[in-house]
C-alpha positions as CSV (number, residue, x, y, z in Angstrom):
1,M,0.0,0.0,0.2
2,L,0.8,3.5,-1.1
3,S,0.8,6.2,1.7
4,S,-0.4,9.4,1.5
5,K,2.4,12.6,2.7
6,L,1.0,13.9,5.7
7,S,1.8,17.2,7.7
8,Y,0.1,20.0,10.5
9,N,0.6,23.1,8.6
10,Y,0.3,23.0,5.1
11,M,0.6,20.9,2.0
12,M,0.8,21.5,-1.8
13,I,0.4,19.4,-4.5
14,A,1.4,19.7,-8.3
15,P,1.9,17.4,-11.3
16,H,5.7,18.6,-11.5
17,H,7.9,18.6,-8.6
18,M,9.9,22.0,-9.0
19,A,6.2,23.7,-9.5
20,A,5.4,21.4,-6.2
21,K,8.4,22.8,-4.2
22,T,7.7,26.6,-5.5
23,G,4.3,26.6,-3.8
24,S,5.8,25.2,-0.7
25,D,8.4,27.2,-0.3
26,I,5.6,30.4,-0.5
27,L,3.8,28.4,2.5
28,K,7.1,27.8,4.4
29,E,7.6,31.5,4.0
30,G,4.2,32.5,5.5
31,G,2.3,32.7,2.2
32,N,-1.3,31.4,1.9
33,A,-2.8,29.2,-0.4
34,I,-3.6,31.9,-3.2
35,E,0.1,33.0,-2.9
36,A,1.4,29.6,-3.2
37,M,-0.9,28.7,-6.1
38,I,0.2,31.7,-8.0
39,A,3.9,30.8,-7.9
40,S,3.4,27.2,-8.4
41,A,0.7,28.3,-11.7
42,A,3.7,30.3,-12.9
43,M,6.5,27.9,-12.8
44,I,4.3,24.6,-14.3
45,S,3.9,27.2,-17.4
46,V,7.7,26.9,-17.3
47,V,8.4,23.0,-16.4
48,Y,5.5,21.8,-18.2
49,P,5.1,24.0,-21.3
50,H,3.3,21.2,-23.6
51,M,0.6,21.4,-21.1
52,N,-0.2,24.6,-20.1
53,S,1.3,28.3,-20.4
54,M,0.3,32.0,-19.9
55,G,-1.5,32.0,-23.1
56,G,-4.0,29.6,-21.9
57,D,-7.0,29.8,-18.9
58,N,-7.3,29.1,-15.4
59,F,-10.6,28.0,-13.3
60,W,-9.7,28.5,-9.6
61,L,-12.1,27.0,-6.3
62,I,-11.5,28.8,-3.1
63,S,-12.3,27.9,0.2
64,D,-11.4,29.9,2.7
65,K,-11.4,29.5,6.7
66,N,-14.8,29.9,7.3
67,K,-15.9,27.7,4.8
68,N,-17.1,30.0,2.5
69,V,-16.3,28.6,-1.3
70,H,-15.4,31.4,-4.1
71,A,-14.8,30.1,-7.6
72,I,-13.0,32.2,-10.6
73,D,-13.7,31.9,-14.2
74,S,-10.8,32.9,-16.0
75,C,-11.4,31.6,-19.4
76,G,-11.1,34.4,-22.2
77,P,-14.2,34.9,-25.2
78,A,-13.5,34.5,-28.6
79,S,-12.3,37.7,-30.3
80,N,-15.2,40.7,-30.8
81,N,-13.9,40.5,-34.3
82,I,-14.6,36.9,-35.4
83,N,-17.3,34.7,-36.7
84,I,-18.5,32.0,-38.9
85,D,-18.0,34.2,-42.1
86,F,-14.4,34.5,-41.3
87,Y,-13.6,31.2,-41.6
88,K,-15.8,29.9,-44.0
89,K,-14.2,32.6,-46.7
90,L,-11.2,31.2,-46.0
91,G,-12.3,28.1,-47.0
92,F,-12.7,25.9,-43.8
93,N,-15.8,24.2,-42.7
94,S,-14.2,23.9,-38.7
95,I,-11.7,26.0,-37.1
96,P,-7.7,24.5,-38.0
97,S,-6.7,23.1,-35.1
98,R,-3.0,24.4,-34.9
99,G,-1.6,27.5,-36.0
100,P,-2.6,31.6,-35.6
101,L,-6.1,30.6,-37.1
102,S,-6.6,28.4,-33.8
103,A,-5.4,31.3,-31.6
104,L,-8.9,33.0,-31.7
105,T,-9.7,32.9,-27.5
106,V,-8.4,35.6,-25.4
107,P,-5.7,33.7,-22.7
108,G,-7.0,34.4,-19.0
109,A,-4.6,32.8,-16.9
110,V,-2.7,35.9,-15.8
111,A,-6.2,37.8,-15.4
112,G,-6.8,34.7,-13.1
113,W,-3.7,35.0,-11.4
114,K,-4.0,39.1,-10.5
115,L,-7.8,38.2,-9.4
116,A,-7.3,35.7,-7.2
117,Y,-3.8,38.3,-5.6
118,D,-6.2,40.6,-5.1
119,F,-8.9,38.8,-3.1
120,S,-5.5,37.4,-0.9
121,V,-4.4,40.8,-0.2
122,K,-8.0,42.3,0.3
123,N,-9.7,39.2,2.3
124,L,-6.9,36.7,3.2
125,G,-4.1,39.3,4.3
126,G,-1.7,38.3,1.5
127,K,1.7,40.4,2.2
128,I,4.0,38.4,-0.7
129,P,4.6,40.4,-3.4
130,I,4.3,39.5,-6.9
131,S,8.3,39.6,-7.3
132,R,8.4,37.1,-5.1
133,L,5.4,34.9,-6.6
134,L,7.1,35.0,-10.1
135,F,10.8,34.9,-9.2
136,D,11.6,31.4,-9.2
137,A,9.6,30.6,-13.0
138,E,11.8,33.9,-13.9
139,Q,14.7,31.9,-12.9
140,A,13.6,28.5,-14.3
141,A,13.0,30.0,-17.6
142,K,16.3,31.7,-17.6
143,E,18.5,28.8,-16.1
144,G,16.5,26.5,-18.3
145,I,14.9,23.3,-16.9
146,A,15.6,19.0,-17.4
147,V,13.5,17.8,-20.2
148,T,11.3,15.3,-18.7
149,N,9.5,11.9,-20.5
150,S,6.3,13.8,-20.6
151,L,7.5,16.2,-23.0
152,R,10.0,14.5,-25.0
153,N,7.1,12.3,-25.6
154,N,5.0,14.9,-26.9
155,L,7.1,16.3,-28.8
156,K,7.5,13.0,-30.7
157,S,4.1,12.4,-31.3
158,K,2.9,15.9,-32.2
159,L,5.8,17.3,-33.9
160,N,4.4,16.8,-37.1
161,Q,1.8,19.2,-36.7
162,L,3.8,21.7,-35.0
163,V,7.7,21.8,-36.5
164,D,6.4,24.7,-39.2
165,I,4.7,26.6,-36.8
166,V,6.1,30.0,-36.1
167,G,8.6,30.2,-33.1
168,F,8.1,26.1,-32.0
169,K,11.6,24.6,-33.5
170,D,13.2,27.5,-32.2
171,V,12.0,26.7,-28.6
172,Y,11.6,22.5,-28.6
173,L,14.0,21.5,-30.9
174,K,18.3,21.3,-30.7
175,N,19.8,21.2,-33.7
176,D,16.4,20.4,-35.7
177,K,16.2,17.5,-33.1
178,I,13.8,16.4,-30.3
179,P,16.3,16.9,-27.4
180,N,16.4,13.7,-25.0
181,V,15.1,13.6,-21.6
182,G,17.0,15.5,-18.9
183,D,18.5,17.9,-21.5
184,R,18.4,21.4,-20.6
185,L,15.9,23.8,-22.2
186,I,16.4,27.0,-21.7
187,I,13.8,29.7,-22.7
188,P,15.2,33.3,-22.6
189,N,12.1,34.7,-23.7
190,L,9.7,33.9,-21.3
191,S,11.9,34.4,-18.8
192,N,11.8,38.3,-20.2
193,T,8.5,38.5,-19.9
194,F,8.3,36.6,-16.3
195,S,10.7,39.9,-15.3
196,C,8.4,42.4,-17.1
197,L,5.5,41.3,-14.7
198,I,7.6,41.3,-11.9
199,K,8.6,44.9,-12.9
200,N,5.0,46.3,-14.0
201,G,2.5,44.0,-12.1
202,L,0.3,41.0,-13.8
203,E,-2.3,43.7,-15.1
204,D,1.0,44.8,-18.0
205,F,-0.2,41.4,-19.2
206,Y,-3.4,43.0,-20.7
207,S,-2.3,46.9,-21.0
208,G,1.4,47.3,-20.9
209,E,5.0,46.0,-22.3
210,V,3.9,42.4,-22.3
211,F,0.8,43.1,-24.0
212,G,2.6,45.4,-26.7
213,K,4.7,42.1,-27.2
214,I,2.0,40.1,-27.2
215,I,-0.1,42.0,-29.6
216,S,2.7,42.9,-32.3
217,D,3.1,39.2,-32.9
218,L,-0.6,38.2,-33.1
219,N,-0.5,41.2,-35.5
220,N,2.4,40.0,-37.4
221,L,1.5,36.1,-37.2
222,G,-2.3,36.7,-38.6
223,S,-4.1,35.9,-35.6
224,P,-7.7,37.1,-35.0
225,L,-7.0,38.5,-31.7
226,N,-6.6,42.3,-31.2
227,S,-6.0,45.0,-28.5
228,D,-9.4,45.9,-27.4
229,D,-9.5,42.1,-27.0
230,F,-7.0,42.0,-24.2
231,K,-7.7,45.2,-23.1
232,N,-11.6,44.7,-22.4
233,Y,-11.0,41.2,-20.6
234,K,-11.2,40.8,-17.1
235,A,-11.4,37.6,-15.0
236,T,-14.7,36.8,-13.0
237,F,-15.8,35.6,-9.7
238,V,-19.0,33.0,-10.5
239,D,-21.3,31.0,-8.2
240,P,-20.0,27.8,-7.9
241,L,-22.2,24.8,-8.5
242,E,-23.0,23.0,-5.3
243,L,-24.4,19.7,-5.0
244,K,-25.5,17.9,-1.5
245,I,-24.8,14.2,-0.9
246,K,-25.5,12.0,1.9
247,N,-22.4,13.1,3.6
248,A,-21.0,15.9,1.8
249,K,-21.5,19.1,-0.3
250,L,-19.2,19.4,-3.3
251,F,-18.4,21.7,-5.5
252,N,-17.4,22.2,-8.9
253,L,-17.4,25.1,-12.0
254,P,-20.3,26.5,-14.0
255,P,-20.4,26.5,-17.3
256,P,-18.8,26.8,-20.1
257,T,-16.7,24.3,-18.1
258,Q,-17.8,20.8,-17.9
259,G,-18.0,20.6,-14.1
260,L,-21.5,19.9,-14.3
261,A,-20.7,16.2,-15.8
262,S,-18.2,15.9,-12.9
263,I,-20.7,16.7,-10.2
264,L,-23.6,15.2,-11.4
265,I,-21.9,11.3,-11.6
266,L,-21.2,11.6,-8.2
267,G,-24.8,12.7,-7.4
268,L,-26.4,9.8,-9.3
269,L,-23.6,7.4,-7.6
270,D,-25.3,8.7,-4.3
271,E,-28.8,8.8,-5.8
272,L,-28.4,5.4,-6.8
273,S,-26.5,4.0,-3.3
274,I,-24.3,2.3,-5.3
275,T,-22.0,-0.2,-3.6
276,C,-18.8,-1.5,-5.9
277,K,-17.8,-5.1,-4.8
278,N,-15.3,-5.4,-7.1
279,D,-13.2,-3.4,-10.1
280,V,-15.9,-4.6,-13.1
281,E,-18.9,-2.6,-11.1
282,L,-16.7,0.1,-9.8
283,I,-15.9,1.1,-13.9
284,H,-19.2,-0.3,-15.4
285,N,-21.2,1.7,-12.9
286,I,-19.6,4.9,-13.5
287,V,-18.9,4.4,-17.1
288,E,-22.8,3.9,-17.5
289,I,-23.6,7.0,-15.8
290,T,-20.9,9.1,-17.4
291,K,-22.7,7.9,-21.0
292,A,-26.0,9.4,-19.5
293,V,-24.4,12.5,-17.9
294,F,-22.2,13.0,-21.3
295,K,-25.7,13.2,-23.2
296,I,-26.3,16.1,-21.5
297,R,-23.1,17.7,-21.3
298,D,-22.9,17.9,-25.2
299,K,-26.5,18.9,-25.7
300,Y,-26.7,22.1,-23.5
301,I,-23.4,23.3,-21.6
302,T,-21.8,26.3,-23.3
303,D,-21.4,30.0,-22.7
304,P,-24.0,30.0,-19.9
305,R,-25.2,33.7,-21.9
306,Y,-26.0,31.1,-24.4
307,M,-27.9,28.2,-22.7
308,S,-31.7,27.7,-22.6
309,F,-31.4,26.1,-19.5
310,H,-29.9,27.5,-16.3
311,V,-27.9,24.8,-14.7
312,S,-29.0,24.8,-11.4
313,E,-31.8,23.1,-13.4
314,F,-29.9,19.6,-13.9
315,L,-28.8,19.8,-10.1
316,T,-31.9,19.2,-8.6
317,K,-33.1,16.3,-6.6
318,D,-35.9,15.5,-8.9
319,F,-34.0,15.8,-12.3
320,I,-31.3,13.6,-10.5
321,K,-33.8,10.9,-9.6
322,N,-34.9,11.1,-13.0
323,L,-31.8,10.6,-15.0
324,A,-30.8,7.8,-12.7
325,K,-34.4,5.7,-13.6
326,E,-33.5,6.4,-17.7
327,I,-29.7,3.9,-17.1
328,N,-29.8,0.5,-17.5
329,F,-26.9,-1.2,-15.9
330,E,-27.5,-4.4,-17.7
331,K,-25.3,-4.3,-20.4
332,A,-23.2,-1.5,-22.0
333,T,-25.2,1.2,-23.7
334,P,-23.6,2.1,-27.5
335,W,-21.4,5.1,-26.8
336,P,-21.5,8.0,-29.8
337,A,-18.1,9.2,-31.4
338,S,-16.8,12.1,-29.0
339,S,-14.1,14.5,-29.7
340,S,-13.5,16.4,-26.4
341,G,-9.3,16.3,-25.5
342,G,-6.6,18.4,-24.1
343,D,-3.7,18.9,-22.0
344,T,-4.0,20.5,-18.4
345,V,-2.3,20.6,-14.8
346,W,-4.2,20.5,-11.7
347,L,-2.8,21.9,-8.7
348,G,-3.8,21.9,-4.7
349,A,-2.6,24.0,-2.0
350,T,-3.4,24.4,1.7
351,D,-2.3,26.7,4.3
352,T,-2.0,26.9,7.8
353,Y,-4.4,29.7,8.1
354,G,-7.2,27.4,6.5
355,N,-7.6,28.1,3.4
356,T,-7.7,25.2,0.2
357,I,-7.4,25.8,-3.1
358,S,-8.4,23.9,-6.0
359,F,-6.7,25.2,-9.3
360,I,-6.5,24.1,-13.0
361,Q,-4.9,25.8,-15.7
362,S,-4.9,24.6,-19.6
363,I,-3.7,25.4,-22.5
364,Y,-6.3,22.8,-24.4
365,W,-4.5,20.4,-26.7
366,E,-0.6,19.4,-26.3
367,F,1.4,22.7,-27.0
368,G,-2.2,24.3,-27.4
369,S,-2.0,26.4,-31.1
370,G,1.5,25.3,-31.5
371,L,1.9,29.1,-31.8
372,V,5.6,30.5,-29.6
373,L,5.3,34.2,-29.6
374,P,8.9,35.0,-30.5
375,N,8.9,38.2,-28.6
376,T,7.3,36.7,-25.3
377,G,7.8,33.0,-25.4
378,I,4.4,32.7,-24.6
379,T,2.8,29.6,-26.3
380,M,-1.1,30.5,-27.4
381,Q,-3.8,28.0,-26.6
382,N,-6.3,26.3,-28.8
383,R,-9.6,26.5,-27.1
384,G,-11.5,28.0,-29.4
385,V,-11.3,24.8,-31.7
386,S,-14.3,23.8,-29.5
387,F,-16.5,26.2,-31.7
388,S,-18.7,24.6,-34.4
389,L,-18.9,26.5,-37.6
390,D,-22.7,25.5,-37.6
391,L,-25.0,27.9,-36.7
392,K,-27.7,24.5,-35.7
393,N,-24.7,24.1,-33.4
394,H,-25.3,24.7,-29.5
395,N,-22.3,26.2,-29.4
396,H,-21.4,27.7,-32.6
397,L,-18.8,30.5,-32.7
398,L,-19.8,33.8,-32.2
399,P,-17.7,37.0,-31.3
400,G,-17.0,37.5,-27.3
401,R,-18.2,33.8,-26.9
402,K,-16.5,32.1,-24.5
403,P,-16.2,28.2,-25.6
404,F,-16.4,25.2,-24.0
405,H,-14.1,24.0,-21.5
406,T,-13.3,20.2,-20.2
407,I,-11.1,21.6,-17.7
408,Q,-12.7,22.1,-14.3
409,P,-11.4,21.8,-10.1
410,A,-13.0,20.1,-7.7
411,L,-13.8,20.9,-4.2
412,A,-16.2,18.7,-1.1
413,H,-16.9,20.1,2.4
414,F,-17.6,16.8,4.2
415,D,-20.3,16.4,7.0
416,D,-17.4,16.1,9.6
417,G,-15.4,18.7,8.8
418,R,-12.9,17.8,6.3
419,V,-12.2,19.8,3.0
420,M,-11.4,17.8,0.1
421,S,-9.4,19.7,-2.7
422,Y,-9.2,17.4,-5.9
423,G,-8.8,17.4,-9.8
424,A,-7.2,16.2,-12.8
425,M,-6.0,17.0,-16.4
426,G,-7.5,14.5,-19.2
427,G,-10.1,16.2,-21.4
428,E,-13.3,13.5,-21.2
429,G,-11.0,11.5,-18.3
430,Q,-11.6,14.4,-16.1
431,P,-15.3,13.8,-14.6
432,Q,-14.3,10.1,-14.3
433,T,-10.9,10.5,-12.3
434,Q,-12.8,12.5,-10.4
435,A,-15.7,10.1,-9.4
436,A,-13.0,7.9,-9.1
437,I,-10.8,9.0,-6.4
438,F,-13.8,10.4,-4.9
439,Y,-15.6,7.3,-4.8
440,R,-12.7,5.1,-3.9
441,Y,-11.8,7.9,-0.8
442,N,-14.9,8.4,-0.1
443,A,-16.9,4.7,-0.3
444,Q,-14.2,2.3,-0.2
445,N,-12.1,4.1,2.4
446,L,-8.4,3.9,0.4
447,N,-6.0,6.8,1.5
448,L,-5.7,9.7,-0.7
449,Q,-2.4,8.5,-2.5
450,N,-4.2,4.8,-3.0
451,S,-6.9,6.3,-4.3
452,I,-5.0,8.3,-7.2
453,N,-2.6,5.4,-8.3
454,E,-5.7,2.5,-8.7
455,P,-5.4,1.6,-11.9
456,R,-7.9,3.7,-13.8
457,W,-10.4,4.0,-17.2
458,L,-10.9,6.0,-19.3
459,L,-14.1,6.2,-21.8
460,G,-13.5,8.8,-24.7
461,K,-10.6,10.8,-26.5
462,T,-8.0,12.4,-24.2
463,W,-4.4,13.8,-25.3
464,G,-5.3,13.8,-29.1
465,E,-6.6,10.0,-29.1
466,E,-8.5,8.9,-31.7
467,T,-10.7,6.2,-30.5
468,T,-13.7,6.1,-28.4
469,S,-13.1,2.4,-27.0
470,L,-12.7,2.1,-23.0
471,K,-9.4,1.7,-22.3
472,I,-8.3,0.3,-19.0
473,E,-4.8,-0.1,-17.5
474,D,-3.4,-3.4,-17.7
475,R,-2.6,-3.7,-13.9
476,F,-6.6,-4.2,-13.8
477,S,-6.8,-8.2,-13.4
478,F,-7.4,-10.2,-16.6
479,D,-11.0,-11.1,-15.8
480,T,-12.2,-7.8,-15.0
481,F,-10.8,-7.1,-18.3
482,D,-13.4,-10.3,-19.7
483,D,-16.0,-9.2,-17.8
484,L,-16.1,-5.8,-19.1
485,K,-16.6,-7.6,-22.8
486,S,-19.4,-9.5,-21.8
487,L,-21.2,-6.3,-20.7
488,D,-20.1,-5.5,-24.3
489,H,-17.7,-2.6,-23.5
490,I,-15.5,-2.5,-26.3
491,V,-12.4,-2.7,-24.0
492,E,-8.6,-1.4,-24.8
493,K,-5.9,-2.2,-22.8
494,V,-3.4,0.4,-22.1
495,G,-0.4,0.5,-20.1
496,A,0.2,0.1,-16.5
497,F,0.5,4.1,-15.3
498,E,-0.7,4.9,-18.6
499,E,-0.2,9.2,-19.3
500,I,-3.2,9.5,-21.1
501,M,-5.6,8.3,-17.7
502,G,-4.4,11.8,-16.7
503,H,-2.4,13.6,-14.0
504,A,-4.6,13.5,-10.8
505,G,-4.2,15.0,-7.3
506,A,-5.8,15.6,-4.2
507,L,-5.7,16.9,-0.7
508,V,-7.9,16.8,2.4
509,C,-7.9,18.8,5.1
510,Y,-8.8,17.5,8.8
511,P,-10.4,19.3,11.8
512,N,-8.0,18.4,13.6
513,G,-5.6,20.5,11.8
514,L,-4.2,17.4,9.5
515,K,-3.2,17.7,5.9
516,E,-3.3,14.3,3.8
517,G,-1.6,14.5,0.1
518,G,-1.7,12.5,-3.4
519,Y,-0.1,13.0,-6.4
520,D,0.0,10.7,-9.3
521,L,2.4,8.7,-10.4
522,R,1.7,9.0,-14.1
523,S,3.3,12.7,-13.8
524,D,6.6,14.2,-12.3
525,G,4.7,15.5,-9.5
526,S,5.2,15.6,-6.0
527,A,3.0,16.0,-2.4
528,I,5.0,18.3,-0.1
529,G,3.8,18.8,3.2
530,G,5.4,21.3,5.6
């Protein structure tokens, strides 16, 4: 049995050990969980550049010492001067997945850092300056990072798509070759960008020196984004989704994220009082519930300003009861193709003051648009490719519309006073992984580390995969594999600790002050307590 990390002071979790170390250092210096998260988020944008960047988006759940939960939506909208006709006139029936034309949504990540930082100063007694929070990231980009297996493998699998995109090979290739694991990767322009933000403040990204460099590059390279898109953008506080189950209250992010899917899966498990006696029942039950929930997600979830139903209507007891009656658990329901994927990082932090954070940051696909801005070293996201160019689609492209997001952090308040922060990367795998971790911890009483590292499964696509089979890690027994097939699942066996299952993490704060943390062995991460 693997042991969780335990501490009575603080806990920091990230899928790269340097990001976890940076956040834990801030906590050790007396910083709060928000300050630690900003520092860690900045660092991971350097050390895991294939998964996230200042050119992406993020979402926050903040549970303060009084158990009030605050949610931040820092998802950038489509440019105000872009529409379906723009792409149709260029001959496209869908938005290009890579290159300048895929960089059509405002990067919200830095605005999220800024809004959370201001909240920290005003409400949580935050005192650590931005210069300290960004320092480690600035130095890492300047001095260089060690190439990880994760980075190298993604470069190998995606190079043909990305090698001709402006700026990509200048950053990621050495003498026109993919670097080896352990090679030093230096990103001086990214270091200079952090230096500017340290000097001028985070708002500089949207209206100052860094902003000017970004807009110059975007204009020169042919992105639809313009200066007004950046100047008019603000991250916002939103009402989190809430759902009471038998022994806890669950929290997640509202649309345009798929947070509804994650919270509904757990709500249905609770409503049906499902007790899974073995792995086959665990996988089959959650997969069949996931199918029902994804149909709702794929039909309705988009920018909330354009939804035909308010999201709260899907979280009523009556709706959940009626949905539960529609699920047939006798055999696997045929599953249609779906296309939600993405690369993301989840991070968690809790401090000595009673604050706990669940945080997620993303550039959508691996390396996002592939566009690395020459003057800043920032990789732009391609989140806007989730828009449809079909006017009949509920998520069709409109000027200023927010794109659908697979990413969403999760949080739970247990009736006995525990606070749990958890989440995962991995596109369509995120709701399934969140459900598996929560169920294993809450219902099966596994410690957090084992809840995360137990073998996992994935229904649908993620990380650029082209199949929608039910993928299961080969650490499950042969009987599990055969029994799932007998239930009509189209099963595909994958590696023991397969990266397509995503990088998950979780922490729990107990009423007596104990902190428990777990990270994912599929990642390069760690959980650091103090």
